[in-house]
Each structure stands twice: as C-alpha cells, then as structure tokens.
N, C-alpha and C positions, 0 to 999 in steps of 0.2 A: 404695304400690301394688306388689305384685308382679308383674311382668311374666311373661307366656307367650309362649314363642317361641323364635326361634334366632339365633345371632350367625354369619354366614357367614364365615370367615376364610380366607384362603388363603397356600399356603408360599412365595408370591412375588407381585407383581404382574405380570399377564398369564397367569395361569393358568385364567381363565374364572370366575372370581366372579360377575360380571354374568350371563353364559349361564347358569350353573347357577341362581342367585338368581331370575331372571326366569321360569325354566323351572318352577321349584318353584312360584313365584306363579300363572303360568298354569295349571298343574295344579290348584292348590287352588280357584281361582275356577271352572274347568271343573266340580269336582267340588259346587260350591255351597258350599264352605266359607271363610267370611269370613275376611279376614287384613287387616292393614295392614302397610305396607313402610315402609323405611327406609334412606336412603344418608346417614350422620350429615355425613360429610365427604367432597368430591368438588373434586378439583384439575382445573380445564381445564373452562371455561364459556363460552356465548356469550352474547353480549347481545340480548335478545329484548324487546318492546314490555310483556311482563309481569315484565321483571327478568332478572338473569343465570339462565341453566339449564344444567344438566349433563346429558348424553346418557345417561349410567349410571342417574342418578336417574330421568328422564323414562322410560327403559324400564321400570324397577321401576313406575312408576305406571301405564303403560300396561299392564303384565302384570296387575296387580292390579286393575285399572280403579279405582284409588284418587281419590277426590273430597277428599281431605286436602288441607289447605294445603301449598303446595310449601314454605314456609319448616319446616314440620314434619317433612316427608319428608326435606328437605336442609337441615339448619340452618346448615351451613357449605358455601357454594357458592362456589368461589374461582375467579376468574378464569384464572391462571396455572396450565398443565398442568406441574407439577413435584411434587417431595416435599412433601407436606401442610405440613410446616414452613416450607419456602421460600415456597409460595404463599400461607400464611396471612401472614406477614412483608411479602411484596410488597403484601397488601391491607391492611396495617394491623391485623391483627386478631389476636387471641389466642383460640384454639381451646380451649374449656373443655369437659369432660367433664359438668359439671353441668346446663350448657345443652342437651345431648344427651339426657341424663335426662329433663329435664322434657318436651322434645318427644316424646319417647317414651311418655311416660305421656299426654300429650295423644291420642296416635295409638291408644292401647290403651284408652283410657277406657271403650270399649262392650264391653271383654271381648275384643277381637278378638286372635287369633294374631298376634305380631309378627315379621316376617322383617326381618333388620338386615344390610344388606351392608357389611363393612368395607372399607377403602381400602388397597391395597400389602399388605406382609406385617404379621405381627402386632407387630412392633417398628418399623413405620415411622413416623418422628417426626412429632408434631403440633406441637412447641413445642421450647423450648430444652432441656427435660427429659422432656417427657412424649410417650407412642407412643400408637398405637392400641389398645393394651393397656389403656390407662386407660381408654379409651371403654369397651370390652368391660366392664371391672370395674365400671364406673359402671350399665351396664344390667343385669349379673348374668345373662345369658341363658346356658343350653347353648351351646357351640360346636360349628358344624359345619364340618370343614376341606376345603377343596378343594384335591386334590392335583394339580397338574399334571404328567402322567407324561411326564417326560423326564430326560435325563441329569442326577444331582444331585438328586433330588425326594425319596429316601429321607433323606439326611443333612437336607434342608430338613423334612422332616415329621417326622423325629424331632426336630428341635431345636424346631420349633413346638408339637408335643406337650407336650415336657417344659415350655416356657415356658406353656403354658395351664394344665396340672397346677399349677404352681409359682405362678401367679396366683390359684389358690383356683376356677377356676372348671370345671363340668362338661365334659368331652370328650363331645360328643353322638356322635360318629363321623366317618365321612370318605365323600368322594365323588371318586373317581378321574377325572380328565380328561384324555384323550387328546389331548393338544395338540403331539406330536410322533409323526408316522406313521413316521418313521424309527429311532424308539428301538429298540435292539437288547436282546435279554434281557427284553423287555416281560413275558414271562409269569414269569420271576425275579423281576422286580422286584414284581409285583402279588402274588406269593408272600409277599415279605418283608414287604409293606406289612400283608396278611391275618394274618401271624404277630404282627405287633406291635400291629394296633389292631383286628383282628376283620374280618369280612365287611364291605364297603361300602355306604352305602345306595343307590350306583348305582356303574357303571362307564359314563361317557358316551364314545362312540365318537368318533373323528377326524372333525370336521364338514366334510371336505374331499370325503367321498363324495356329495355331492348330496343329493335329497330322501330317499332310503331312509335315509343316517345321520341326517339331521335329526329323522325321524318315530321311528328307533329310540331316540334320544336321548329326544324328548319322552316315549316311552312308559315310558322307566326312568326319569325324573325324576318323572312322575305315581305310580310306586308310591314312590319315595323321599320323595315330598311326603305321602303318606297316612299314611306311616310316623313322619317326623318330626312330624307335627301329634298325633301319639299321646303326645309327651314330656310 
C-alpha cells in the first residue's frame, strides 16, 4: 500500500518538531480532515498502568484525537531519554524500519493521511548502522523539514536537504520555527533559506510572547496544514 502523508524531520533535536506536528494535526481535525499520526521512535518514557508512554506521542494522539492502538502510533517506546540507539540498546531492543512500516500501513488502512514525526535529526542513530533516515525511506513519504531558526541553522538545513535528496525522498518543503528570539540577522537568514528552498509553508513565531504568539502560530499552521494535505 502506498502511503499518503508527510514525514516531519528536523534540522536537529529541540527545533520544535512536536510543536509543529501537533499544530498541523490539530488544524486538520478542526477542519474535519481525517488523519493518522505516528511517532515511530521515542526515547524517554514513563511507566503507566497501560504501559510505557512517551509525552510527544501522547501529544500527537491528543492533537489528532486518535483512537488507534498506542503501539501502532509509537512502535518503539524506549524508557531511557537518550539517543535512540543508546535507548534501544539499554532496553534490549533492535529498531527495525520494517516494523514501523507495517504499523504505518495499519494506521493508514482506511486511507487516512499520515503525519509522522521523526526523532532527532535526519541521521540520528537508531542502531549500530541504521539512522532515522532508514525509517523515513521505509515509509517513502514526502519530507517536511522543520528548521529551528538559530545560529547554525543554514548549515543544518542545507546538509539535511542534501541528505533527503540523496536518499531519494521528495522534499515537500520547510517550516521555520523561531526558537531563538535573540537571533541576529534573522531576516538575512530567512532570505537565504527562501532562496535555497522556496517559500516556507509557515514561519512560526517565538512562543515566549504569550497568548498572541500562540494564536498566531496556530493560524499559520492551519494554513500550512491545508496546503500540505494537498500533496
């Protein structure tokens, strides 16, 4: 089965993949557009009566109002908050992209559009040799790149874009997330990103501005969600 949807990657860890992904999912639900969500690999989980649970995966489930089995949304839920390959080794597990692919097919069995949030950066290790790129290739979805707008983001964005292209996946576009309010020459950075990658699906404002900035971000992500689901 060919999957429809998008794989949300980031230029690094901590750039706002979950914030963007939940915002996109919440917007789709508000518009009455069904979708499935997935966090294939999550490192850092709490023990609950229902089993191990990861906060990012739970946030996606809540945003999408998903009733899917948690084990399909988050096939690899690892207790240790560390790089996925370290967390998997500590749990005595091997992360297999084929397992993720089968879970994704179950989630999208009814034809839902699938939003998948990666872990860390494009080449975050998931095993001795494998990286998150292997998970993305197994799913074959277009890739949406979340660029954390901070010093160094231009290099990270270009390297990730090149890696996506060389891995044979479609680059769907990018979203800029203002994670550093003190970034100097922000306009020049954005101009360079636009020149290389085209207009972003959204530019998300810094979230330290209170209610107004959160509402602004929600509006921008709603527009981005509508455009993305036309891919």
